[in-house]
C-alpha positions in Angstrom: 0.0 0.0 0.0 1.3 3.4 -1.0 -1.3 6.1 -0.1 1.1 8.9 -1.2 1.1 7.4 -4.7 -2.6 6.8 -4.5 -3.2 10.5 -3.8 -0.9 11.5 -6.7 -2.8 9.3 -9.1 -6.2 10.6 -7.9 -5.1 14.2 -8.2 -4.2 13.6 -11.9 -7.3 11.6 -12.7 -9.8 13.9 -11.0 -8.1 16.9 -12.5 -8.6 15.3 -15.9 -12.3 14.9 -15.2 -13.0 18.5 -14.0 -10.6 20.4 -16.4 -11.8 22.0 -19.6 -8.3 22.4 -21.2 -4.7 21.4 -20.6 -1.2 22.8 -21.2 0.9 21.1 -23.9 3.0 19.6 -21.1 -0.1 18.1 -19.4 -1.3 16.7 -22.7 2.0 14.8 -23.2 1.9 13.5 -19.7 -1.7 12.3 -20.0 -0.8 10.4 -23.2 2.2 8.8 -21.5 0.2 7.9 -18.4 -2.5 6.3 -20.6 -0.1 4.2 -22.6 1.7 3.1 -19.4 -1.5 2.3 -17.5 -2.9 0.2 -20.3 0.4 -1.6 -20.6 0.9 -2.2 -16.8 -2.6 -2.3 -15.4 -5.2 -3.3 -18.1 -3.8 -5.5 -20.9 -0.6 -4.8 -22.8 -2.1 -6.6 -25.8 -4.7 -3.9 -26.2 -2.2 -1.4 -27.5 -1.1 -3.9 -30.2 -4.7 -4.8 -31.0 -5.9 -1.4 -32.1 -6.3 -1.5 -35.8 -6.9 2.2 -36.8 -4.1 4.0 -35.0 -0.4 3.7 -34.3 0.6 2.4 -30.9 3.2 5.2 -30.8 0.4 7.6 -29.9 -2.2 7.2 -27.1 -4.8 8.9 -29.2 -6.6 10.0 -26.0 -10.2 10.8 -26.5 -11.4 13.7 -24.4 -14.8 15.0 -25.6 -17.5 13.9 -28.0 -20.5 15.6 -29.6 -22.8 14.9 -32.5 -21.0 12.5 -34.8 -17.5 13.2 -33.6 -14.8 12.3 -31.1 -12.4 15.0 -30.0 -8.9 14.2 -28.8 -6.7 16.1 -26.3 -5.4 18.4 -29.0 -8.8 19.4 -30.3 -8.7 17.2 -33.4 -12.2 16.0 -34.4 -12.7 12.5 -35.8 -15.9 11.7 -37.7 -17.2 8.5 -36.0 -18.2 5.9 -38.6 -17.6 3.0 -36.1 -20.3 4.2 -33.7 -18.9 2.2 -30.8 -20.0 -1.0 -32.8 -23.6 0.3 -32.7 -23.8 2.3 -29.5 -24.1 5.8 -31.0 -27.1 5.5 -33.3 -28.5 8.8 -31.9 -25.1 10.6 -31.9 -22.7 11.4 -29.2 -24.1 13.1 -26.0 -27.4 13.8 -27.8 -28.8 16.8 -25.9 -32.4 15.6 -26.2 -31.4 12.4 -24.4 -28.7 13.9 -22.1 -31.1 16.3 -20.5 -33.2 13.5 -19.0 -30.0 11.8 -17.6 -28.9 15.0 -16.0 -32.3 15.7 -14.6 -32.5 12.2 -13.1 -29.0 12.5 -11.6 -30.1 15.5 -9.6 -32.6 13.5 -7.6 -31.6 9.8 -7.8 -28.9 7.8 -9.6 -29.3 4.2 -8.2 -32.3 2.4 -6.7 -32.6 1.0 -3.2 -32.9 -2.6 -4.4 -36.0 -3.1 -2.2 -38.5 -0.4 -3.0 -40.2 0.1 -6.4 -38.5 2.3 -8.9 -41.0 3.9 -11.4 -38.6 4.4 -14.3 -38.0 0.7 -14.7 -41.7 0.2 -15.0 -42.2 3.1 -17.5 -39.3 1.8 -19.6 -40.6 -1.7 -19.7 -44.1 -0.4 -20.7 -42.6 1.8 -23.4 -40.4 -1.0 -24.8 -43.4 -3.3 -25.0 -45.3 -0.6 -27.0 -42.6 -0.4 -29.7 -41.7 -4.1 -30.0 -43.7 -6.5 -32.3 -46.4 -8.9 -31.3 -47.1 -9.8 -27.7 -43.6 -9.1 -26.3 -44.3 -7.9 -22.8 -42.1 -8.9 -19.9 -38.7 -7.1 -19.5 -35.6 -7.9 -17.5 -32.9 -5.2 -17.6 -29.1 -5.9 -17.4 -25.9 -4.0 -17.8 -24.0 -5.6 -20.8 -24.9 -7.5 -23.9 -23.5 -10.8 -22.8 -25.4 -10.6 -19.6 -28.6 -10.1 -21.6 -27.9 -13.2 -23.6 -27.3 -15.2 -20.4 -30.7 -14.2 -19.2 -32.3 -15.2 -22.5 -30.6 -18.6 -22.4 -31.6 -19.2 -18.8 -35.2 -18.1 -19.4 -35.6 -20.5 -22.3 -34.5 -23.4 -20.1 -36.6 -22.4 -17.1 -39.7 -21.8 -19.2 -39.4 -25.0 -21.3 -37.7 -27.5 -19.0 -35.5 -28.4 -22.0 -31.7 -28.1 -22.3 -30.3 -28.1 -25.9 -29.5 -24.9 -27.8 -29.0 -24.4 -31.5 -26.9 -21.4 -32.6 -25.1 -20.4 -35.8 -21.6 -20.6 -37.1 -19.8 -17.2 -36.9 -22.6 -15.9 -34.7 -21.5 -13.6 -31.9 -23.4 -13.2 -28.6 -20.8 -12.1 -26.1 -17.9 -13.6 -24.1 -19.4 -14.8 -20.8 -19.5 -18.6 -20.6 -23.1 -19.1 -21.7 -23.0 -16.4 -24.4 -19.6 -17.7 -25.6 -21.0 -21.2 -25.8 -23.7 -20.2 -28.3 -21.3 -17.9 -30.2 -19.9 -19.5 -33.4 -16.2 -18.4 -33.7 -13.4 -20.6 -32.6 -11.2 -17.6 -31.9 -13.3 -16.8 -28.8 -14.6 -20.3 -27.9 -11.5 -22.5 -28.2 -9.6 -21.2 -25.1 -12.6 -22.0 -22.9 -13.7 -25.4 -24.2 -15.5 -27.3 -22.7 -18.1 -24.6 -22.2 -21.8 -24.9 -21.6 -22.8 -28.3 -23.0 -25.7 -29.3 -25.3 -25.1 -26.6 -28.0 -25.2 -27.3 -31.7 -24.1 -24.9 -34.4 -25.6 -24.7 -37.9 -24.7 -22.6 -41.0 -26.3 -19.2 -40.8 -29.0 -18.6 -43.4 -29.4 -22.3 -44.3 -32.9 -23.2 -43.3 -32.6 -26.8 -44.6 -29.6 -27.4 -42.3 -31.4 -26.1 -39.3 -34.4 -28.4 -40.1 -32.1 -31.4 -40.4 -30.3 -30.6 -37.2 -33.6 -30.3 -35.3 -34.6 -33.7 -36.7 -31.3 -35.4 -35.7 -31.3 -34.0 -32.2 -34.8 -35.1 -31.6 -34.2 -38.5 -32.9 -31.4 -39.1 -30.4 -33.4 -37.8 -27.5 -32.2 -34.2 -27.2 -34.9 -31.8 -26.0 -34.3 -28.4 -27.7 -34.9 -25.4 -25.6 -34.1 -22.6 -28.1 -32.7 -21.4 -31.3 -30.6 -18.3 -30.9 -29.4 -16.1 -33.8 -28.7 -12.5 -34.9 -31.2 -11.1 -37.5 -28.0 -9.8 -39.2 -24.7 -11.1 -38.2 -22.5 -8.2 -37.1 -19.2 -9.6 -35.8 -19.1 -12.0 -38.7 -18.8 -9.1 -41.1 -22.3 -7.8 -41.6 -23.9 -10.9 -43.0 -27.5 -10.4 -44.2 -29.5 -13.7 -44.4 -31.6 -14.6 -47.4 -35.1 -13.0 -47.5 -37.6 -15.2 -45.7 -35.0 -16.9 -43.5 -36.2 -15.4 -40.2 -39.8 -16.2 -41.1 -38.8 -19.8 -41.9 -36.9 -20.2 -38.6 -40.0 -18.9 -36.8 -42.1 -21.5 -38.5 -39.7 -24.3 -37.6 -39.6 -23.2 -34.0 -43.4 -23.1 -33.8 -43.7 -26.5 -35.4 -41.3 -28.2 -32.9 -42.2 -26.1 -29.8 -38.8 -24.4 -29.7 -38.1 -21.0 -28.2 -36.8 -18.5 -30.7 -34.3 -16.0 -29.3 -33.3 -13.1 -31.5 -30.2 -11.2 -30.5 -31.1 -7.6 -31.5 -28.4 -6.0 -29.4 -26.7 -4.5 -32.5 -29.6 -4.5 -35.0 -32.2 -2.9 -32.7 -33.1 0.7 -31.9 -33.5 1.7 -35.5 -30.0 0.7 -36.7 -31.4 -1.2 -39.7 -34.3 0.9 -40.7 -37.0 -0.5 -38.4 -37.3 -0.3 -34.6 -36.1 -3.9 -34.5 -34.9 -6.0 -37.4 -37.4 -8.8 -36.8 -40.1 -6.3 -38.0 -38.7 -6.5 -41.5 -39.9 -10.1 -41.9 -43.0 -9.6 -39.7 -42.1 -12.1 -37.0 -42.1 -12.0 -33.2 -39.4 -13.9 -31.3 -40.2 -15.5 -28.0 -37.3 -13.7 -26.4 -35.4 -10.7 -27.8 -32.2 -9.1 -26.5 -31.4 -5.4 -26.9 -28.5 -3.1 -25.9 -25.9 -1.0 -27.6 -27.9 2.1 -28.6 -30.6 1.3 -26.1 -28.9 3.6 -23.6 -28.9 6.5 -26.0 -25.1 6.5 -26.4 -24.9 7.9 -22.9 -25.5 5.1 -20.3 -25.0 1.3 -20.5 -28.2 -0.6 -20.3 -29.3 -3.9 -22.0 -31.8 -6.6 -21.4 -34.4 -9.0 -22.7 -38.1 -8.7 -23.5 -40.2 -11.9 -23.7 -43.7 -13.1 -24.5 -46.1 -13.7 -21.6 -45.9 -17.5 -22.1 -42.3 -17.4 -21.0 -43.0 -16.1 -17.6 -44.1 -19.3 -16.0 -45.5 -19.7 -12.4 -42.0 -20.7 -11.1 -40.7 -17.2 -12.1 -43.6 -15.5 -10.6 -43.3 -17.4 -7.3 -39.6 -16.7 -7.1 -38.8 -13.4 -9.0 -35.1 -13.7 -8.2 -34.6 -17.1 -9.9 -33.8 -15.7 -13.3 -31.2 -13.2 -11.9 -30.8 -10.1 -9.8 -28.1 -7.8 -11.2 -27.4 -5.1 -8.7 -27.3 -2.3 -11.3 -29.8 -3.7 -13.8 -32.5 -1.3 -14.6 -31.2 1.5 -12.4 -32.9 4.9 -12.6 -30.1 6.8 -14.3 -29.8 4.2 -17.1 -33.5 3.9 -17.4 -33.7 7.7 -17.9 -31.2 7.4 -20.8 -33.2 4.6 -22.4 -36.5 6.4 -22.1 -34.8 9.5 -23.6 -33.5 7.3 -26.4 -36.9 5.8 -27.2 -38.4 9.3 -27.2 -35.8 10.6 -29.6 -36.2 7.5 -31.9 -40.0 7.8 -32.1 -40.2 11.6 -32.2 -37.7 12.0 -35.0 -38.6 8.8 -36.9 -35.0 7.4 -36.7 -35.9 4.2 -38.6 -36.6 6.4 -41.6 -33.4 8.4 -41.1 -31.4 5.1 -41.0 -33.1 3.9 -44.2 -32.5 7.1 -46.1 -29.0 7.7 -45.0 -28.2 4.0 -45.4 -29.3 4.2 -49.1 -27.2 7.3 -49.5 -24.1 5.6 -48.1 -24.6 2.4 -50.1 -24.8 4.3 -53.3 -21.6 6.2 -52.6 -19.8 3.0 -51.6 -20.9 1.2 -54.7 -19.4 4.0 -56.8 -16.2 3.6 -54.9 -16.3 -0.2 -55.6 -16.7 0.5 -59.3 -13.6 2.8 -59.1 -11.6 0.3 -57.1 -12.9 -3.2 -58.1 -9.7 -5.0 -57.0 -9.8 -3.5 -53.5 -13.5 -3.5 -52.6 -14.7 -7.0 -52.9 -18.2 -6.4 -51.6 -20.5 -3.8 -50.0 -23.5 -5.1 -48.0 -25.8 -4.3 -45.2 -29.1 -2.8 -44.3 -29.8 0.7 -43.0 -26.7 2.0 -41.3 -25.3 -1.4 -40.5 -22.9 -1.8 -43.5 -19.8 -3.9 -44.2 -17.1 -3.2 -46.8 -15.2 -6.4 -47.7 -11.5 -6.3 -48.9 -9.3 -9.0 -50.3 -7.4 -9.5 -47.0 -7.1 -8.3 -43.4 -3.9 -6.4 -44.3 -5.8 -4.4 -47.0 -8.5 -3.6 -44.5 -6.0 -2.4 -41.9 -4.5 -0.2 -44.5 -7.8 1.4 -45.3 -8.6 1.8 -41.6 -5.3 3.5 -40.8 -5.6 5.7 -43.9 -9.0 6.9 -42.8 -7.9 7.5 -39.3 -5.0 9.6 -40.5 -7.7 11.7 -42.3 -9.7 12.0 -39.0 -12.3 9.3 -39.8 -12.9 6.5 -37.2 -13.7 3.0 -38.6 -12.7 -0.6 -37.7 -13.1 -4.2 -38.7 -14.5 -7.0 -36.5 -12.9 -7.7 -33.2 -10.1 -9.8 -34.7 -10.3 -9.3 -38.4 -10.3 -6.3 -40.7 -11.0 -8.0 -44.0 -14.5 -6.4 -43.6 -14.7 -2.9 -42.2 -17.9 -2.0 -40.4 -19.8 1.3 -40.9 -22.2 1.9 -38.1 -22.3 5.7 -38.0 -25.0 7.7 -36.1 -28.3 8.1 -37.9 -28.0 11.8 -36.9 -24.8 12.3 -39.0 -25.1 15.1 -41.5 -24.9 14.4 -45.2 -22.0 16.8 -45.4 -20.1 14.6 -43.0 -20.9 11.5 -45.0 -19.5 13.3 -48.1 -16.3 14.1 -46.2 -16.0 10.4 -45.3 -16.3 9.3 -48.9 -13.7 11.8 -50.0 -11.3 10.5 -47.3 -12.1 6.9 -48.2 -11.4 7.6 -51.9 -7.9 8.9 -50.9 -7.3 6.0 -48.5 -8.3 3.6 -51.3 -5.9 5.3 -53.7 -3.0 5.0 -51.2 -3.8 1.3 -50.6 -4.0 0.6 -54.3 -0.5 2.0 -54.7 0.8 0.3 -51.5 -0.4 -3.2 -52.5 0.0 -2.7 -56.2 -3.6 -3.6 -56.8 
């Protein structure tokens, strides 16, 4: 224990929080501290992992607003990554932030014992914008935690045990969520994980039907099928039209719970409030997160049909889970503000229109650089740009960052770069991004002799 050092650290950290500006000397010190702290106290691999910036610079983010990050030196970066889907309503959206600030003035966290009204209002509001008879909510803190609750609920409600998930699907990195994810990169270090999980090819309805048949023939009782309406981490993979509807039909036929992971596709990212609306289906359980907190507070959760809330859950309301901070007032205020903004400004329409604008511009760039851009795909403002290799993707990412545009690949691969910008981004900012991308593509063409 070294309390003198502790006080020195706290002085620097708290001064960073309350200060509006810094001297050049302070800026250099903050950068050095950040690099050293990540290397010594968080994970040294994180500095090597970052794809878009050089590890020689801490690239310390200090402020954000609208569609931009601002670093210590006042440089603004147009955010086309969007925190992998967090900032669909922009950064520190004032129409959402005002409710968080107001709630903070009279209560931040709940007592854990009395009834907190915002959680009830939020559940009711969510039920009103989700399809079908989705009704009962359970609020959590992170995406993986929401998936855990969905998996647990399907087992409790059905008494069955087996799960079917998809290859390359991604649902988080806690043990249950990891078990139904479909990438060896994440799963292999933790095998054996949760047992009784089968994986099928995403988008292949015949394979899913065959897998259900085989499992039932050998006595496996299938609790749930879990999948993303559009695979995000896999590289923005859009399934064939009708796939979700066919999955719903199969689940109904065999009395299997359908879990749709809408953590990334929800909250108007793909042009509807939630992606399942596009095929007119209602899952039995749906997860949500990312933009649900309005880009200001972390809040995730599940919403389920009434039939899932069996008597066992009603008799023991803690059996599903009891996260200390789940559904706390300050996060509920952010989510309510986000829903209000989304409905009031018709964000689904914004995402559709701007998504069309982005896709047209990217297709033109693909025509100009056919040997660099392999494919452009996506829905709304959830778009992937595929390149011949990870190395080419890294080059584009770094080229864009050097021109003050933030973009990135999937967590461990940059062969496909993901565009998930705020729906509130101005068209003029999109045009700047396309100009920068054109230049980055030209540099990469020359670098790789494409």
